[in-house]
N, CA, C and O of each residue as an XYZ file, in Angstrom:
596
protein
N      31.340     49.857    -53.384
C      31.985     50.542    -51.835
C      32.760     49.290    -51.366
O      32.357     48.128    -51.420
N      33.920     49.728    -50.906
C      34.691     48.621    -50.260
C      34.623     49.042    -48.820
O      34.254     50.166    -48.478
N      35.025     48.018    -47.923
C      34.658     48.090    -46.665
C      36.417     47.901    -46.127
O      37.000     46.842    -46.359
N      36.994     48.850    -45.537
C      38.460     48.388    -45.029
C      38.457     47.708    -43.953
O      37.692     48.080    -43.064
N      39.152     46.742    -43.773
C      39.404     45.973    -42.165
C      40.437     46.700    -41.471
O      41.492     47.068    -41.989
N      40.093     46.889    -40.292
C      41.318     47.319    -39.311
C      42.224     46.314    -39.020
O      41.844     45.457    -38.223
N      43.497     46.213    -39.554
C      44.418     45.016    -39.298
C      44.875     45.326    -37.716
O      45.090     44.352    -36.995
N      44.997     46.433    -37.272
C      45.405     46.548    -35.988
C      44.923     46.496    -34.802
O      45.464     46.901    -33.773
N      43.325     45.721    -34.984
C      42.557     45.960    -33.969
C      42.839     44.633    -33.096
O      42.656     43.573    -33.694
N      43.187     44.577    -31.993
C      43.265     43.652    -31.125
C      42.511     43.594    -29.753
O      42.381     44.528    -28.962
N      42.043     42.326    -29.626
C      40.799     42.263    -28.633
C      41.519     41.971    -27.066
O      42.476     41.199    -26.997
N      41.162     42.422    -26.247
C      41.711     42.143    -24.844
C      40.801     41.593    -23.948
O      39.883     42.330    -23.586
N      40.857     40.389    -23.484
C      39.824     39.779    -22.623
C      40.377     39.551    -21.418
O      41.535     39.173    -21.245
N      39.556     39.779    -20.554
C      39.956     39.742    -19.017
C      39.080     38.586    -18.358
O      37.978     38.292    -18.820
N      39.609     37.979    -17.303
C      39.057     37.166    -16.567
C      38.161     37.914    -15.563
O      38.593     38.867    -14.914
N      36.912     37.459    -15.455
C      36.020     38.041    -14.123
C      36.055     37.303    -13.062
O      35.687     36.135    -13.182
N      36.402     37.681    -12.052
C      35.957     37.205    -10.979
C      34.665     37.326     -9.967
O      34.635     37.602     -8.767
N      33.688     37.040    -10.826
C      32.295     37.517    -10.199
C      31.963     36.633     -9.043
O      31.819     35.454     -9.366
N      31.827     36.866     -7.963
C      31.687     36.097     -6.673
C      29.816     35.928     -6.663
O      29.306     35.070     -5.944
N      29.194     36.589     -7.292
C      27.710     36.547     -7.323
C      27.166     35.077     -8.118
O      26.054     34.562     -8.007
N      28.313     34.608     -8.929
C      27.857     33.130     -9.410
C      27.460     32.258     -8.636
O      28.147     31.870     -7.691
N      25.972     31.682     -8.978
C      25.383     30.563     -7.783
C      26.329     29.307     -8.021
O      26.808     28.886     -9.074
N      26.436     28.891     -6.857
C      27.102     27.554     -6.791
C      26.369     26.412     -7.190
O      25.224     26.554     -6.760
N      26.473     25.446     -7.751
C      25.548     24.288     -8.073
C      25.004     23.884     -6.869
O      25.646     23.890     -5.819
N      23.551     23.441     -6.996
C      22.859     23.123     -5.751
C      23.149     21.613     -5.424
O      23.567     20.964     -6.383
N      23.019     21.031     -4.391
C      23.043     19.838     -3.874
C      22.218     18.987     -4.427
O      21.066     19.394     -4.573
N      22.503     17.750     -4.837
C      21.456     16.821     -5.108
C      20.537     16.475     -4.044
O      20.928     16.248     -2.899
N      19.219     16.426     -4.428
C      18.242     16.172     -3.253
C      17.027     15.221     -3.406
O      15.971     15.181     -2.774
N      17.585     14.308     -4.651
C      16.561     13.160     -5.051
C      17.444     11.890     -4.743
O      18.617     11.855     -4.372
N      16.697     11.007     -4.957
C      17.430      9.472     -5.024
C      17.368      8.951     -6.338
O      16.393      9.202     -7.047
N      18.345      8.224     -6.753
C      18.384      7.757     -8.101
C      17.359      6.565     -8.106
O      17.113      5.815     -7.161
N      16.730      6.543     -9.552
C      15.503      5.391     -9.542
C      16.207      4.072     -9.437
O      17.426      3.957     -9.558
N      15.332      3.025     -9.192
C      15.601      1.603     -9.149
C      16.197      1.077    -10.363
O      15.532      1.163    -11.395
N      17.320      0.560    -10.398
C      17.678     -0.021    -11.762
C      16.645     -1.093    -12.821
O      16.600     -1.227    -14.044
N      16.038     -1.609    -11.917
C      14.691     -2.509    -12.743
C      13.850     -1.709    -13.051
O      12.953     -2.202    -13.735
N      13.727     -0.363    -12.774
C      12.669      0.706    -13.423
C      12.870      1.320    -14.599
O      11.989      1.835    -15.287
N      14.433      1.255    -14.925
C      15.182      2.063    -15.875
C      14.604      1.013    -17.249
O      14.591     -0.218    -17.227
N      14.191      1.826    -18.300
C      14.031      1.153    -19.440
C      15.108      0.871    -20.209
O      15.841      1.860    -20.212
N      15.563     -0.032    -20.881
C      16.722     -0.228    -21.928
C      16.492      0.552    -23.110
O      15.372      0.900    -23.486
N      17.636      0.837    -23.726
C      17.323      1.912    -25.090
C      16.333      1.322    -26.133
O      15.622      2.017    -26.859
N      16.365     -0.063    -26.128
C      15.366     -0.595    -26.998
C      13.901     -0.399    -26.576
O      12.966     -0.129    -27.331
N      13.851     -0.596    -25.138
C      12.318     -0.659    -24.833
C      11.972      0.906    -24.780
O      10.856      1.277    -25.143
N      12.792      1.689    -24.394
C      12.587      3.407    -24.647
C      12.093      3.714    -26.226
O      11.113      4.361    -26.595
N      12.955      3.131    -26.906
C      12.839      3.290    -28.429
C      11.030      2.619    -28.646
O      10.174      3.294    -29.217
N      10.809      1.519    -28.194
C       9.513      0.888    -28.526
C       8.352      1.816    -27.784
O       7.186      1.774    -28.177
N       8.718      2.551    -26.818
C       7.578      3.744    -26.549
C       7.144      4.566    -27.530
O       5.976      4.935    -27.643
N       8.016      4.862    -28.230
C       7.597      5.796    -29.243
C       7.272      5.130    -30.870
O       6.580      5.664    -31.737
N       7.813      4.154    -30.936
C       7.812      3.530    -32.316
C       7.283      1.878    -31.962
O       8.087      0.947    -31.900
N       5.906      1.727    -31.764
C       5.229      0.573    -31.550
C       5.113     -0.337    -32.689
O       5.175      0.229    -33.780
N       4.968     -1.531    -32.709
C       4.954     -2.534    -33.642
C       4.082     -2.255    -34.837
O       4.482     -2.410    -35.991
N       2.719     -1.782    -34.477
C       1.738     -1.195    -35.192
C       2.038     -0.065    -36.433
O       1.748     -0.072    -37.630
N       2.751      0.894    -35.579
C       3.199      1.964    -36.468
C       4.615      1.600    -37.486
O       4.894      2.096    -38.578
N       5.337      0.601    -36.728
C       6.442      0.195    -37.747
C       5.753     -0.611    -38.846
O       5.988     -0.311    -40.016
N       5.023     -1.485    -38.592
C       4.248     -2.139    -39.575
C       3.557     -1.311    -40.874
O       3.656     -1.635    -42.057
N       2.920     -0.297    -40.393
C       2.394      0.401    -41.356
C       3.505      1.426    -42.245
O       3.282      1.776    -43.404
N       4.487      1.746    -41.617
C       5.589      2.443    -42.216
C       6.484      1.474    -43.154
O       6.984      1.911    -44.191
N       6.641      0.277    -42.780
C       6.980     -0.698    -43.478
C       6.305     -1.050    -45.051
O       6.909     -1.222    -46.109
N       4.949     -1.084    -44.797
C       4.051     -1.079    -45.575
C       4.142     -0.150    -46.771
O       4.374     -0.393    -47.955
N       3.877      1.063    -46.083
C       3.792      2.312    -47.030
C       5.083      2.567    -47.903
O       4.992      2.884    -49.088
N       6.268      2.414    -47.265
C       7.368      2.446    -47.897
C       7.710      1.699    -48.843
O       8.327      2.052    -49.849
N       7.208      0.276    -48.493
C       7.402     -0.715    -49.769
C       6.542     -0.356    -51.045
O       6.813     -0.328    -52.245
N       5.396     -0.090    -50.315
C       4.343      0.502    -51.499
C       4.853      1.523    -52.600
O       4.810      1.385    -53.823
N       5.363      2.613    -51.835
C       5.853      3.906    -52.507
C       7.043      3.411    -53.545
O       7.034      3.698    -54.742
N       8.011      2.667    -52.935
C       9.113      2.261    -53.860
C       8.375      1.272    -55.043
O       8.752      1.338    -56.213
N       7.422      0.468    -54.667
C       6.826     -0.314    -55.893
C       6.304      0.717    -56.849
O       6.299      0.532    -58.066
N       5.845      1.860    -56.244
C       5.242      2.992    -57.037
C       6.118      3.404    -58.206
O       5.877      3.460    -59.412
N       7.313      3.703    -57.429
C       8.282      4.490    -58.299
C       8.804      3.730    -59.211
O       9.060      4.182    -60.327
N       9.066      2.331    -58.839
C       9.769      1.457    -59.746
C       9.221      0.216    -59.494
O       9.707     -0.325    -58.501
N       8.240     -0.505    -60.156
C       7.640     -1.870    -59.985
C       8.721     -3.038    -59.995
O       8.641     -4.088    -59.357
N       9.746     -2.645    -60.845
C      10.852     -3.760    -61.265
C      11.833     -3.619    -59.997
O      12.511     -4.626    -59.796
N      12.006     -2.677    -59.215
C      12.775     -2.720    -57.947
C      12.095     -2.705    -56.831
O      11.805     -1.574    -56.442
N      11.693     -3.706    -56.089
C      10.953     -3.461    -54.758
C      11.902     -3.068    -53.575
O      13.109     -3.248    -53.732
N      11.482     -2.598    -52.524
C      12.307     -2.165    -51.594
C      12.627     -3.239    -50.481
O      13.658     -3.126    -49.819
N      11.701     -4.333    -50.262
C      11.722     -5.477    -49.424
C      12.291     -5.065    -48.137
O      13.211     -5.670    -47.587
N      11.535     -3.687    -47.527
C      12.058     -3.476    -46.035
C      11.098     -4.429    -45.247
O       9.950     -4.825    -45.449
N      12.070     -4.648    -44.228
C      11.314     -5.292    -43.168
C      11.304     -4.660    -41.709
O      12.168     -3.829    -41.429
N      10.498     -4.974    -40.921
C      10.341     -4.232    -39.685
C      11.836     -4.019    -38.948
O      12.332     -2.985    -38.501
N      12.377     -5.415    -38.994
C      13.782     -5.078    -38.258
C      14.718     -4.333    -38.764
O      15.573     -3.734    -38.111
N      14.570     -4.338    -40.188
C      15.481     -3.077    -40.894
C      15.245     -1.877    -40.645
O      16.120     -1.034    -40.447
N      13.730     -1.626    -40.627
C      13.325     -0.323    -40.307
C      13.618      0.064    -39.092
O      13.919      1.255    -39.022
N      13.643     -0.718    -37.784
C      14.121     -0.448    -36.761
C      15.641     -0.251    -36.781
O      16.044      0.567    -35.954
N      16.559     -0.828    -37.550
C      17.854     -0.466    -37.462
C      17.985      0.935    -38.084
O      18.635      1.785    -37.476
N      17.428      1.210    -39.214
C      17.492      2.444    -39.795
C      17.028      3.510    -38.917
O      17.794      4.447    -38.691
N      15.781      3.479    -38.357
C      15.513      4.640    -37.446
C      16.375      4.751    -36.250
O      16.591      5.888    -35.833
N      16.928      3.686    -35.599
C      18.171      3.613    -34.616
C      19.232      4.245    -35.025
O      19.625      5.205    -34.364
N      19.807      3.911    -36.006
C      20.923      4.614    -36.607
C      20.949      5.989    -37.023
O      21.901      6.767    -36.963
N      19.531      6.237    -37.547
C      19.545      7.945    -37.643
C      19.367      8.615    -36.349
O      19.638      9.812    -36.258
N      18.920      7.926    -35.303
C      18.548      8.664    -34.091
C      20.076      8.925    -33.440
O      20.447     10.002    -32.975
N      20.871      7.705    -33.511
C      22.485      7.540    -32.926
C      22.991      8.862    -33.885
O      23.438      9.865    -33.330
N      22.893      8.786    -35.207
C      23.645      9.816    -35.886
C      23.361     11.235    -35.799
O      24.044     12.057    -36.410
N      22.165     11.623    -34.905
C      22.049     12.568    -34.596
C      22.788     13.424    -33.585
O      22.829     14.650    -33.479
N      23.381     12.435    -32.846
C      24.335     12.596    -31.680
C      25.729     13.270    -32.023
O      26.428     13.790    -31.153
N      26.110     13.212    -33.495
C      27.267     13.617    -33.902
C      27.239     14.973    -34.505
O      26.142     15.507    -34.675
N      28.210     15.519    -34.808
C      28.181     16.668    -35.672
C      28.754     16.904    -36.980
O      29.235     17.937    -37.448
N      28.569     15.406    -37.633
C      29.086     15.042    -39.124
C      28.199     16.171    -40.042
O      26.971     16.238    -39.985
N      28.983     16.981    -40.833
C      28.549     17.592    -41.927
C      27.395     16.711    -43.031
O      26.314     17.143    -43.430
N      28.045     15.339    -43.353
C      27.284     14.694    -44.222
C      26.973     13.308    -43.754
O      27.767     12.889    -42.912
N      26.052     12.534    -44.081
C      25.699     11.334    -43.662
C      26.798     10.056    -44.077
O      27.192      9.051    -43.485
N      27.022     10.576    -45.220
C      28.087      9.470    -45.796
C      29.343      9.439    -45.007
O      30.016      8.409    -45.010
N      29.723     10.505    -44.317
C      30.947     10.407    -43.531
C      30.857      9.434    -42.506
O      31.899      8.995    -42.020
N      29.443      8.925    -42.000
C      29.453      7.762    -41.131
C      30.099      6.591    -41.762
O      30.642      5.826    -40.965
N      30.156      6.317    -42.867
C      30.579      4.992    -43.558
C      32.072      5.363    -44.093
O      32.712      4.449    -44.612
N      32.678      6.696    -43.989
C      34.285      6.603    -44.689
C      34.980      6.453    -43.589
O      34.744      6.827    -42.441
N      36.172      5.664    -44.204
C      37.166      4.855    -43.331
C      37.547      6.081    -42.237
O      37.434      5.907    -41.024
N      38.034      7.401    -42.859
C      38.697      8.332    -41.868
C      37.824      8.973    -40.721
O      38.209      9.633    -39.756
N      36.295      8.531    -41.153
C      35.370      9.177    -39.970
C      34.351      8.189    -39.688
O      33.259      8.544    -39.245
N      34.622      7.006    -39.906
C      33.696      5.863    -39.655
C      33.056      5.623    -38.186
O      33.814      5.453    -37.231
N      31.985      5.615    -38.058
C      31.456      5.222    -36.884
C      30.800      3.658    -36.836
O      29.704      3.394    -37.330
N      31.459      2.905    -36.318
C      31.158      1.598    -36.583
C      29.707      1.320    -36.069
O      29.042      0.743    -36.930
N      29.082      1.550    -34.996
C      27.736      1.626    -34.465
C      26.831      1.728    -35.835
O      25.953      0.899    -36.077
N      27.128      2.806    -36.688
C      26.218      3.029    -37.898
C      26.635      1.857    -38.985
O      25.903      0.937    -39.352
N      27.938      2.105    -39.393
C      28.547      1.167    -40.723
C      28.290      0.121    -40.360
O      27.849     -0.508    -41.321
N      28.316     -0.704    -39.132
C      28.175     -2.070    -39.174
C      26.934     -2.494    -39.075
O      26.801     -3.710    -39.216
N      25.824     -1.775    -38.842
C      24.455     -1.886    -38.678
C      23.290     -2.048    -40.220
O      22.344     -2.789    -40.488
N      23.928     -1.034    -40.871
C      23.363     -0.839    -42.258
C      24.374     -0.576    -43.339
O      25.184      0.273    -42.967
N      24.605     -1.049    -44.618
C      25.390     -0.454    -45.414
C      24.841      0.932    -46.017
O      23.652      1.249    -46.007
N      25.959      1.761    -46.580
C      25.439      3.266    -46.849
C      24.677      3.086    -48.056
O      23.913      4.036    -48.232
N      24.620      2.291    -48.861
C      23.686      2.192    -49.861
C      22.433      1.772    -49.475
O      21.512      2.382    -50.018
N      22.114      0.863    -48.655
C      20.807      0.406    -48.037
C      20.355      1.437    -46.977
O      19.149      1.682    -46.981
N      21.048      2.019    -46.157
C      20.313      3.290    -45.438
C      19.885      4.496    -46.338
O      18.868      5.164    -46.154
N      20.795      4.681    -47.330
C      20.246      5.572    -48.337
C      18.838      5.414    -49.071
O      17.966      6.271    -49.221
N      18.857      4.008    -49.509
C      17.618      3.361    -50.246
C      16.459      3.656    -49.289
O      15.438      4.202    -49.705
N      16.620      3.280    -47.946
C      15.479      3.295    -47.154
C      14.952      4.652    -46.645
O      13.793      4.874    -46.294
N      16.159      5.681    -46.659
C      15.769      7.043    -46.665
C      15.073      7.858    -47.676
O      14.506      8.929    -47.460
N      15.181      7.206    -48.867
C      14.746      7.460    -50.160
C      13.194      7.058    -50.324
O      12.379      7.811    -50.857
N      12.910      5.922    -49.861
C      11.639      5.458    -50.061
C      10.972      5.576    -48.789
O      10.056      4.763    -48.665
N      11.160      6.365    -47.778
C      10.404      6.142    -46.557
C       9.097      7.041    -46.534
O       9.089      8.239    -46.815
N       8.094      6.359    -46.191
C       6.751      6.710    -46.466
C       5.879      6.348    -45.332
O       5.956      5.254    -44.773
N       4.887      7.457    -44.934
C       3.936      6.968    -43.902
C       2.436      6.851    -44.695
O       1.581      6.054    -44.309
N       2.294      7.482    -45.506
C       0.844      7.260    -46.317
C       0.892      6.934    -47.690
O       1.858      7.145    -48.423
N      -0.294      6.356    -48.052
C      -0.190      6.169    -49.516
C      -0.463      7.575    -50.404
O      -1.471      8.274    -50.299
N       0.293      7.740    -51.001
C       0.037      9.293    -51.793
C      -1.028      9.055    -52.680
O      -1.511     10.101    -53.116
N      -1.649      7.828    -53.165
C      -2.889      7.758    -54.176
C      -3.918      8.161    -53.167
O      -4.848      8.724    -53.745
N      -4.098      8.082    -51.868
C      -5.181      8.154    -51.039
C      -5.262      9.789    -50.547
O      -6.241     10.176    -49.909
N      -4.441     10.466    -50.806
C      -4.209     12.309    -50.356
C      -5.462     12.685    -51.307
O      -5.669     12.365    -52.478
N      -6.158     13.399    -50.496
C      -7.393     14.534    -51.202
C      -6.575     15.638    -51.978
O      -5.441     16.066    -51.761
N      -7.391     15.931    -52.838
C      -7.014     17.285    -53.773
C      -6.799     18.537    -52.967
O      -7.293     18.630    -51.843
N      -6.328     19.170    -53.314
C      -6.463     20.429    -52.381
C      -7.622     21.399    -52.318
O      -7.638     22.287    -51.466
N      -8.547     21.254    -53.162
C      -9.636     21.731    -53.273
C     -10.603     20.868    -52.460
O     -11.693     21.404    -52.263
N     -10.443     19.719    -51.977
C     -11.191     19.223    -51.049
C     -11.371     19.526    -49.692
O     -10.379     19.976    -49.119
N     -12.477     19.376    -48.993
C     -12.664     19.758    -47.693
C     -11.856     18.929    -46.985
O     -11.410     19.444    -45.960
N     -11.482     17.670    -47.228
C     -10.595     16.965    -46.433
C      -9.387     17.076    -46.624
O      -8.635     16.478    -45.853
N      -8.946     17.712    -47.488
C      -7.238     17.943    -47.627
C      -6.566     18.452    -46.363
O      -6.965     19.290    -45.554
N      -5.342     17.671    -46.398
C      -4.803     17.733    -45.026
C      -3.188     18.119    -45.247
O      -2.465     17.223    -45.682
N      -2.702     19.212    -45.008
C      -1.120     19.600    -45.533
C      -0.233     18.587    -44.811
O       0.940     18.551    -45.180
N      -0.659     17.672    -43.735
C       0.209     17.010    -43.052
C      -0.229     15.411    -43.367
O       0.036     14.522    -42.557
N      -0.909     15.156    -44.598
C      -1.322     13.907    -44.957
C      -0.339     12.689    -45.032
O      -0.609     11.496    -44.887
N       1.072     13.384    -45.338
C       2.075     12.458    -45.809
C       2.858     12.011    -44.553
O       3.595     11.027    -44.599
N       2.707     12.673    -43.540
C       3.401     12.287    -42.199
C       2.472     12.128    -41.292
O       2.779     11.818    -40.142
């Protein structure tokens, strides 16, 4: 069955002059003291403590060694911070593919100058939060669907 498209259909848009639309409210508060505002890095560290980062580095390096013992990941805490920071920053853009952040025509220097594309993808591939060998089997009472995260 074929559906015919109406080629003569034209939409007529009208501007509405609705006076009942509320005006923006006046600002009623004061701005915080500049000394009380966290820097982007300090704010980042409220979510990713050194202890958490150390566990992620350890587990990611372990997972990479389990996958291929001849090619270690050698991830450091500083490099993990760069990876997480660039990933958060990348989420602000609407690029359809992560590789576009490194392409010359759509390059975002804050990302491309921080980590190479190959290294960013390698970290993403091996990023781990728990040792797979410690995961209980499904039939175990201690099995947890969220074990890996």
